[in-house]
C-alpha positions as CSV (number, residue, x, y, z in Angstrom):
1,M,103.9,120.4,144.1
2,R,105.0,119.4,140.7
3,L,102.4,118.6,138.1
4,W,103.2,115.8,135.7
5,K,101.9,116.3,132.1
6,R,100.6,113.1,130.6
7,K,102.4,112.1,127.4
8,T,100.4,111.2,124.4
9,V,101.6,108.2,122.4
10,E,101.7,108.8,118.6
11,P,99.8,106.0,116.8
12,S,101.9,103.8,114.5
13,A,101.6,104.0,110.7
14,R,99.9,100.6,110.8
15,E,97.3,101.7,113.3
16,I,96.4,104.7,111.1
17,R,96.3,102.4,108.1
18,D,93.8,100.2,109.9
19,D,91.7,103.3,110.7
20,W,91.8,104.3,107.1
21,L,90.7,100.8,105.9
22,K,87.7,100.9,108.3
23,W,86.8,104.3,107.0
24,A,87.1,103.0,103.4
25,E,84.8,100.0,104.2
26,L,82.2,102.3,105.8
27,N,82.5,104.5,102.7
28,G,81.4,101.6,100.5
29,A,84.7,100.2,99.2
30,R,84.4,96.7,97.8
31,E,85.8,93.7,99.6
32,A,88.2,93.0,96.8
33,T,89.5,96.6,96.8
34,L,90.0,96.6,100.5
35,R,91.9,93.3,100.3
36,G,94.2,94.7,97.7
37,Y,94.7,97.9,99.7
38,R,95.6,95.9,102.8
39,Q,98.0,93.5,101.0
40,T,99.9,96.4,99.2
41,T,100.2,98.6,102.2
42,E,101.2,95.7,104.5
43,R,104.1,94.9,102.2
44,F,105.1,98.6,102.3
45,L,104.8,98.8,106.1
46,K,107.0,95.8,106.6
47,R,109.7,97.5,104.6
48,W,109.8,100.5,107.0
49,P,108.3,99.3,110.3
50,E,110.1,102.0,112.3
51,L,108.5,105.0,110.5
52,F,105.5,107.0,111.7
53,L,103.1,108.0,109.0
54,A,104.3,111.6,109.0
55,E,107.9,110.4,108.4
56,I,107.0,108.6,105.2
57,T,108.1,110.6,102.2
58,D,107.5,110.5,98.5
59,E,110.8,108.8,98.1
60,H,109.8,105.9,100.2
61,I,106.5,105.5,98.2
62,L,108.2,106.1,94.8
63,G,110.8,103.4,95.4
64,F,108.2,100.9,96.5
65,I,106.0,101.6,93.5
66,E,108.8,101.4,90.9
67,E,109.7,98.0,92.0
68,A,106.6,96.8,90.2
69,S,106.5,96.3,86.4
70,P,105.6,99.4,84.3
71,A,102.1,97.9,83.6
72,S,101.4,97.6,87.3
73,R,102.7,100.9,88.8
74,Q,99.6,102.9,88.5
75,Q,97.6,100.2,90.2
76,R,100.2,100.0,93.0
77,R,100.0,103.8,93.4
78,A,96.2,103.7,94.0
79,P,96.2,102.6,97.6
80,F,98.7,105.3,98.6
81,T,96.7,108.0,96.9
82,N,93.6,107.0,98.8
83,W,95.4,106.4,102.2
84,F,97.5,109.6,102.3
85,G,94.8,111.7,100.8
86,W,92.5,110.6,103.6
87,A,95.3,111.1,106.2
88,A,96.0,114.7,105.0
89,R,92.3,115.6,105.0
90,T,91.8,114.3,108.5
91,K,95.0,116.1,109.6
92,R,96.9,113.0,110.6
93,I,99.8,114.2,108.6
94,P,100.9,117.8,107.8
95,A,101.3,117.3,104.1
96,N,100.4,114.7,101.5
97,P,103.6,113.1,100.0
98,M,101.6,111.8,97.0
99,H,101.6,115.3,95.6
100,H,105.2,114.6,94.6
101,V,104.6,111.0,93.3
102,P,104.0,110.9,89.5
103,T,101.1,109.2,87.9
104,Y,101.9,106.4,85.5
105,K,100.6,105.9,82.0
106,V,99.3,102.4,81.6
107,P,100.9,100.7,78.6
108,K,98.6,99.8,75.7
109,R,97.2,96.3,75.9
110,E,97.7,93.8,73.1
111,P,94.4,92.4,71.8
112,V,93.2,89.6,74.0
113,E,93.6,86.1,72.7
114,T,90.5,84.3,71.5
115,F,89.5,81.0,69.9
116,T,88.5,81.1,66.3
117,D,85.1,80.0,65.2
118,A,86.6,76.8,63.8
119,E,88.4,76.1,67.1
120,C,85.2,76.7,69.1
121,K,83.4,74.1,66.9
122,I,86.2,71.5,67.4
123,L,86.3,72.0,71.2
124,S,82.5,71.9,71.5
125,A,82.4,68.7,69.4
126,L,84.7,66.7,71.7
127,P,83.3,63.4,73.1
128,E,80.9,63.8,76.0
129,P,80.9,65.0,78.6
130,D,83.8,67.3,77.7
131,G,82.3,68.8,74.6
132,T,79.2,70.0,76.6
133,L,81.3,71.4,79.4
134,I,83.5,73.4,77.0
135,A,80.4,74.6,75.1
136,L,79.2,75.9,78.5
137,L,82.4,77.9,79.0
138,L,82.3,79.3,75.5
139,G,78.6,80.1,75.8
140,S,78.5,81.7,79.2
141,G,81.9,83.4,79.7
142,I,82.1,82.2,83.3
143,R,85.4,82.2,85.1
144,K,87.2,79.0,86.0
145,S,86.4,79.3,89.8
146,E,82.7,79.8,88.9
147,A,82.7,76.8,86.6
148,R,84.4,74.6,89.3
149,H,81.6,75.4,91.8
150,L,78.6,75.4,89.4
151,T,75.9,73.0,90.5
152,V,72.8,71.9,88.6
153,R,70.5,73.9,90.8
154,R,72.2,77.1,89.5
155,I,70.8,76.4,86.0
156,D,67.4,78.0,85.3
157,F,66.3,75.7,82.4
158,D,63.0,77.5,82.0
159,H,64.4,81.0,81.5
160,G,67.8,80.1,80.0
161,E,70.0,81.5,82.7
162,L,72.9,80.6,84.9
163,H,72.9,81.9,88.4
164,V,76.6,82.4,89.3
165,V,77.0,82.5,93.1
166,E,79.6,80.1,94.4
167,G,83.2,80.8,93.2
168,A,82.2,84.3,91.9
169,K,85.1,86.8,92.0
170,G,84.6,89.5,94.6
171,G,81.1,90.9,94.4
172,S,80.5,89.6,90.9
173,A,77.8,87.1,91.6
174,G,74.9,87.5,89.1
175,V,72.8,86.0,86.3
176,V,74.2,85.0,82.9
177,P,71.9,84.4,79.9
178,I,72.6,81.3,77.8
179,A,71.3,80.3,74.4
180,S,68.4,77.8,74.1
181,A,70.7,75.3,72.2
182,L,73.1,75.3,75.1
183,V,70.2,74.9,77.6
184,N,69.0,71.8,75.7
185,R,72.5,70.4,75.6
186,L,72.9,70.9,79.4
187,A,69.5,69.3,80.1
188,S,70.6,66.2,78.1
189,Y,73.9,66.2,80.0
190,V,72.2,66.3,83.4
191,L,69.9,63.5,82.4
192,L,72.5,61.2,80.9
193,E,74.9,61.8,83.8
194,G,72.1,61.2,86.3
195,L,72.8,64.4,88.2
196,N,70.6,65.9,91.0
197,E,70.3,69.5,91.8
198,N,73.2,69.6,94.3
199,D,75.6,67.8,92.0
200,F,78.5,69.8,90.3
201,L,78.6,70.1,86.6
202,W,82.3,69.4,86.4
203,Y,83.3,65.8,87.2
204,C,86.3,64.6,89.1
205,H,88.1,61.2,89.8
206,P,89.0,61.3,93.5
207,G,91.6,58.8,94.5
208,G,92.2,57.9,90.9
209,Q,88.7,56.2,90.5
210,K,87.6,55.6,87.0
211,K,84.0,56.5,87.7
212,R,83.1,60.2,87.2
213,R,82.1,61.9,90.5
214,H,79.9,65.0,90.8
215,D,79.4,65.1,94.5
216,R,82.2,67.5,95.2
217,A,83.8,70.5,93.4
218,I,86.7,69.7,91.2
219,T,90.0,71.1,92.5
220,D,91.8,74.0,90.7
221,A,94.7,71.7,89.7
222,S,92.3,69.0,88.4
223,M,90.4,71.6,86.4
224,H,93.7,72.7,84.8
225,N,94.6,69.1,83.9
226,W,91.1,68.5,82.5
227,W,91.4,71.6,80.3
228,A,94.9,70.7,79.1
229,R,93.7,67.2,78.2
230,S,90.7,68.6,76.3
231,V,92.7,71.1,74.3
232,A,95.2,68.4,73.4
233,A,92.4,66.0,72.4
234,A,91.0,68.8,70.1
235,G,94.4,69.0,68.4
236,I,94.5,72.8,68.5
237,P,97.2,75.2,69.9
238,Y,97.0,75.5,73.7
239,K,95.4,78.6,75.1
240,H,94.6,79.4,78.7
241,L,91.1,78.4,80.0
242,H,90.3,82.1,80.5
243,T,90.4,82.5,76.7
244,T,86.9,81.0,76.7
245,R,85.7,84.1,78.6
246,H,87.6,86.4,76.2
247,T,86.1,84.6,73.2
248,Y,82.6,84.9,74.6
249,A,83.0,88.7,75.1
250,A,84.6,89.3,71.7
251,E,81.9,87.3,70.0
252,W,79.1,89.4,71.5
253,R,81.0,92.6,70.6
254,R,81.3,91.2,67.0
255,R,77.5,90.7,67.0
256,G,76.8,94.3,68.0
257,A,76.5,94.2,71.8
258,S,77.6,97.4,73.4
259,Y,80.5,97.6,75.9
260,D,77.9,98.2,78.7
261,D,76.0,95.0,77.7
262,V,79.1,92.9,77.5
263,G,80.4,94.3,80.8
264,F,77.0,93.5,82.4
265,V,77.0,89.8,81.4
266,L,80.7,89.5,82.3
267,R,79.8,91.1,85.7
268,H,82.8,93.5,85.6
269,A,82.7,95.6,88.8
270,D,84.1,98.6,86.9
271,P,82.6,99.3,83.5
272,R,85.9,100.7,82.4
273,T,87.5,97.3,82.6
274,T,85.4,96.1,79.7
275,K,86.5,98.9,77.4
276,I,90.1,98.6,78.4
277,V,90.3,94.8,77.9
278,Y,88.2,94.8,74.7
279,A,89.3,98.1,73.2
280,H,90.4,96.3,70.1
281,T,86.9,95.2,69.4
282,Q,85.9,98.8,68.5
283,I,86.8,97.8,65.0
284,H,83.5,95.9,64.9
285,D,81.6,99.1,65.6
286,V,83.5,100.8,62.7
287,R,82.8,97.9,60.4
288,R,79.1,98.0,61.1
289,R,78.9,101.7,60.5
290,L,80.8,101.4,57.2
291,E,78.5,98.5,56.1
292,A,75.5,100.6,56.9
293,L,76.8,103.5,54.8
294,E,77.5,101.1,51.9
295,S,73.9,99.7,52.1
296,D,72.5,103.3,52.0
297,S,74.5,104.3,49.0
């Protein structure tokens, strides 16, 4: 009697990729990181759907990475380093092709663009309610998506804090301190606009209505249009709305706040991000030390 040996089916590269992502999630990887890993590797797998994982070589990976701009290549390399390192450790592949893929030096960043003190004063002095809303952006450093979803109940008037929850990027929900002058200005704004705790700070005009509405979140496109109109009304050169966040961070660095403190209020997931983005503000530290030496002499 002939005995038939059962054949084992080799799992596809995508199946192994999915096992790796599950492992990474259990190992504490952030949701945003996992999403980035999945998107990058999915594009790669669609390029070579017929290959098993062990058939993927450094040339496949290298070609895919170098399609990206020089500034993005090291970031594109990261998912493959993690994936194939895990696959080699768990003996799913005989050798790690990433040993033959070079690392990429990240080009030096230009200093981030910020508003000048004079521009901040002009923007904050725009007719209400726009002046107060821009003062809030400049005085809190919140992102556009966070501003769009900010409601009155997320303002702690007693303690001078914003509780950033809805619209927060990845796992960056948190508390942002705001100055007492801004707290008072926001309190007046809420009173004059007749807002309740569930109303949104930013207004919209659904259906082209003239009356300002606060019962729904302003759309991304409408927020962009509001910002463009406001900058034009201020009569200053256009800068992206995210410049308010850069201005907030650079101002605190200028006042003497450490990178750790700035990264904390900006809610950066990786502390290194703060130092990379705001590396140019190190001159503020040097200036303070030189001024201290001058005063001692």
